[in-house]
C-alpha positions in Angstrom: 12.2 6.0 -28.5 12.9 3.7 -25.5 13.0 4.1 -21.7 12.4 7.9 -21.7 10.8 9.9 -18.9 8.8 12.6 -20.6 6.7 13.4 -17.6 4.7 16.7 -18.0 6.5 17.6 -21.2 5.2 18.5 -24.7 5.8 15.4 -26.8 6.2 15.5 -30.5 5.0 12.2 -32.0 6.1 11.7 -35.6 4.4 9.4 -38.1 5.6 5.8 -37.6 7.4 6.6 -34.3 7.4 4.0 -31.5 7.5 4.7 -27.8 8.6 1.7 -25.7 8.7 1.7 -21.9 8.3 5.5 -21.8 6.5 7.8 -19.3 4.5 10.3 -21.2 2.1 11.2 -18.3 0.6 14.7 -18.5 -0.6 17.0 -15.7 -4.1 17.8 -17.1 -6.6 15.2 -18.2 -7.2 14.7 -21.9 -4.0 16.4 -23.0 -3.3 16.0 -26.7 0.2 15.2 -27.9 1.7 17.1 -30.8 1.3 14.5 -33.4 2.7 14.8 -36.9 1.2 11.6 -38.1 -1.4 9.1 -37.0 0.6 5.9 -37.1 2.3 6.1 -33.6 2.9 3.0 -31.5 3.0 2.9 -27.7 4.3 -0.2 -25.9 4.4 -0.6 -22.1 4.0 3.2 -21.6 2.5 5.4 -18.9 -0.1 7.4 -20.9 -1.9 8.9 -17.9 -4.0 11.9 -19.0 -2.9 11.5 -22.7 -5.7 11.9 -25.2 -5.2 9.1 -27.7 -6.5 9.1 -31.2 -8.1 6.1 -32.9 -5.2 5.3 -35.2 -2.6 5.1 -32.4 -1.5 1.6 -31.6 -1.5 1.0 -27.8 -0.1 -2.2 -26.3 0.0 -2.9 -22.6 -0.1 0.8 -21.5 -1.6 2.6 -18.6 -4.4 4.8 -20.2 -6.3 6.7 -17.5 -7.4 10.3 -17.0 -7.3 11.8 -13.6 -7.0 15.2 -12.0 -3.9 15.6 -9.9 -4.8 16.9 -6.5 -2.4 18.4 -4.0 -2.4 16.7 -0.7 -2.2 18.8 2.5 -0.2 17.2 5.3 -1.3 17.7 8.9 -0.7 16.2 12.3 -3.4 14.2 14.1 -4.0 17.1 16.4 -4.5 19.5 13.4 -6.9 17.0 11.8 -8.9 16.6 15.0 -9.1 20.4 15.5 -10.3 20.9 11.9 -12.8 18.1 12.3 -14.0 19.6 15.6 -14.5 23.0 13.8 -16.4 21.3 11.0 -18.7 19.3 13.3 -19.2 22.3 15.6 -20.6 24.3 12.7 -22.9 21.5 11.6 -24.2 20.3 15.0 -23.3 23.1 17.5 -20.4 23.3 19.9 -22.4 22.1 22.9 -23.3 18.7 21.4 -19.8 18.1 20.2 -18.3 18.9 23.6 -20.8 16.5 25.2 -19.9 13.7 22.8 -16.1 14.2 23.2 -16.3 14.4 27.0 -18.5 11.3 27.3 -16.2 9.3 25.0 -13.2 10.5 27.1 -15.1 9.4 30.3 -15.8 5.9 28.8 -12.1 5.5 27.8 -10.9 6.7 31.2 -13.2 4.4 33.1 -12.1 1.4 31.0 -8.5 2.1 31.6 -9.0 2.5 35.4 -11.0 -0.6 35.7 -8.8 -2.7 33.5 -7.6 -5.8 35.4 -4.5 -6.2 33.3 -2.9 -3.0 34.7 -0.3 -3.7 37.3 
């Protein structure tokens, strides 16, 4: 089998079968392929999360196990609000407000006193 995208699918590997330039990546780490024989060859394949067996021949393949994690997208303001909430719980709202306002004052003073502003 050549140049096939078998991403997140159940793969039946038959004895003596060769997978060349194929994507066999699986969603869950250590996923076992349905193998009807031990002499299977993988060349230049993506074998992410595929549990390999000792008799499999693997040549120049990506063989890694990793959990796939969903990423939450947020704006800078949403991130800063979430971070503020987190730090407020840890250190108290008063201290965080003091740090934020002092940082703002420093930035404001620097901008006002900047000689390059015309």
